[in-house]
Phi, psi and omega in degrees: 000139181288145179296146179297144181258137177280140182241116178296135185270346180206159181305142184291159178286143180290139175281143179297138179273149179286128179277138177086008178293153183295134179263003182294140181241151180293158180292140180238152178286121181273120181263330188241080188285344181285346179249131174237114188259147169230125182262121183284130182280336183305128180067005181249316181097153185295316185296311181294321179298315180298319179296314180297318180299314181294318180296316180297320179296320178296332180275001176101006180271147175269119182234125181270143176289322182240153178285127181218178181293340181282344183293132179253335184221132174255128180252128183228160179233131179060028177238141171277168177299322180295322179294322177294320179297318178299321179296317179298317180294323178295331178274004182059038176245127181274126181291121179282151178291344179273353183274123181261131179259123186234147172283151183299338179300328177296315181295318181294318177295321181294318179295323178294323181278345181079012179196162179297127177272167180298137180272101182263180182301326182289341181270333189274136178269120184266134176272117182255138179271337180273112185292344180269357182294157180291162180303153183292158179305322181298319183287344179266357185241035173285170192295315188307316179301321181292323182298321185297343182272357183287130182279153174285346183260129180297334181286353175249012178236135176274113184240102178269185178279358179276081183272115181275354188233041182305321184300329179272313185293325176297319178295316180299321183291326174296314181293320179297318179296320179296318178291329176293317177300327181269004178058036174260089188295326184298306182286329176301311181294324180299315180285330175295316180293321179296316178299319181299314184290324179290330177295335183274348185290138179274009182220162178269131176286122181236355175208161180296336177299327182291346181270354182298128177085354179280127181286165173069018178247091178281179183300318181296320178294316181295329176301317181293316179301313183298319181293322179293320178299317184281320188248349181085356178202167179252129179294327179292317178296317179301318179294320179296314182297334179264001183280128184298321181295314179299313181301319181292314179296320178300317180291312184296316183287352175284349177274128178304124178097358180255124180247195185292321182295316179294319179298317179298316181296314180296321181295317180291337177280355176097004180284140178227355180221154179288329180297321178294320180294316180300322186272352181283120185281346183275344182277141175247132182251147173287167179300322180293317180294322177301317177293322179299319178287320184298321183246028188304310185301321178289314186290330181281342176278154184286148173272127178277164177298321179298320178293319179298317180293325177294320175296322178301319177296318180299315180295315182297318179299316182290316182296312184285350173291334180252327177230090186301332183268006184289146175257134177241118183239126175286130182244203177065204185299326181294326176291333179277004174099004180291148180264346180222152177201180180256341175206178180231127182251140179227136175257128182242132177210151184222122184291333186252009186270155175272168178301321181293318178297321179296316182294330183271348187297305184299317175301322179294317180297316180298316179298321178299313181293328178294318179294328181275358179076022182259348185269117179258332178200145178211133172229105182266123179251117183288156180293138174239027186289120174231108187298337180289343182254015182254153350278167182285144177277350178273114186302323184259017182295141174290151179281173188253017181285157172292135184222157173231123173258116191235159161236119182250151175270115179253114178287137183302330183293342178279348184266128181294147170061018179058034186277352182289153180275095186274150173254151181304123175084352180261140180256003182213169177224139176282128183235133175281127182227135174244130176246136179234124179261120188237134172303142188300323184288346180254008189300323183296317181291320179294319180296317179298315183292321184276350177283325179078198001286176182303312182289325177299313181295320179299314181288326179298317180288323177296319178298314180302318182289309189276329185258333186241357183054046178231161175241125181239135168216194184286357184245331190195168172233122184244128178268109184290333180288313181273347182058046179221155171275136180262121182280151178207133177258357180208163176298323179304320181292326178294315177302318181296318177302324182275356181073028182251148170293140182290133175250128176295158180308321182285357176257014182246026182275055183277000000 
């Protein structure tokens, strides 16, 4: 049994900073020379100003320590344009008409985007001559009010691949994975939700103040955030990455067909490397695990988008050879805009096919690839779809569609632009492929479910249950109040039934 882990109940106390430490910073490569920034310390404080200056410089911005004639933009926090002007006058500096006054939200958005973003009205600090006038737009657009509007549900947040908070989310994902290995569902889910919400933020968290009002950030999560802000890393993450158990489970589960139970057994038997496991004559492997070891080097490497698209052509050719009107749609991370993945998923549906034709399609496709020498592994799971038992009340239940879990041989010549990751002397690469055969009338629900991401789907179903009194799964949407199934021919219609704004696939990277 694993030793009990201590859980801090509240954010740790800040360590005292050394007074008189050198404020000199290393030289940084300036990418945006047309902008010369000066960050105003007033209402911001020395520590936050120093942190922002250093972060902006690392992102390629030119930031001056002192206000000079070369400065083109002044960045301030919690100051109106008039307040900045008063400060300039107190310093006996005349504000030039060429000097732009900006709220700090512009700088934070720009650092998140990796380049200067457009300066809109909400970013600009307006100098007002009427002292009774309302506060400037800039002073009304500081971070906390915007933060309070963030939903606890990923299905109400637009989450693209433009993650401004990698330093935090990467740490959370390591911790979530470690808790998953230890079968601690509570903390695993806590860090998964925290990573999900931070991925949706349009700004980079640079102080604990920026976390105010953000949902799904409990005390344990905030401890990690605070430590990363102060030290640049988390001691807990560092300990996990150096933990023998975590390293072993990470290695073992990288083999196709190996899960937590097998990993636990191998670890307790004293195994720490795959070579030792492969060479042990007493171990018995499943057919899936044998394939996982046989094609390990290929399967553990990432699938590129070019490779995924080449597999898509292969699947479409085979499917339409038997059902010409069939639709083949790439789902999963690639549909959400990812450039790399570990496997490729396809949803197949045909508007004019009979039940018998649908059931026979995947076996025919598999036989075709076997004759062509492209099939390296196949596990065909027959459909268990019973409409009288839909939808499932288990949020994480697997769907009941007919599926094929495959390893296919993809010849490098089929991949455009030579983008495949080739090995010396090999003309092909083993690729993990999943095929799902779906009845045409259920295609919208299946497409939504198989597109992901995992946390997006979890929150979407949780939202349906808790906020709309509905049950959603990969097959149907059931309204418990009206006691009816709600039909949908597209993902947009499902969102509409749930009262949600439609999110494009690339906005579901939660």
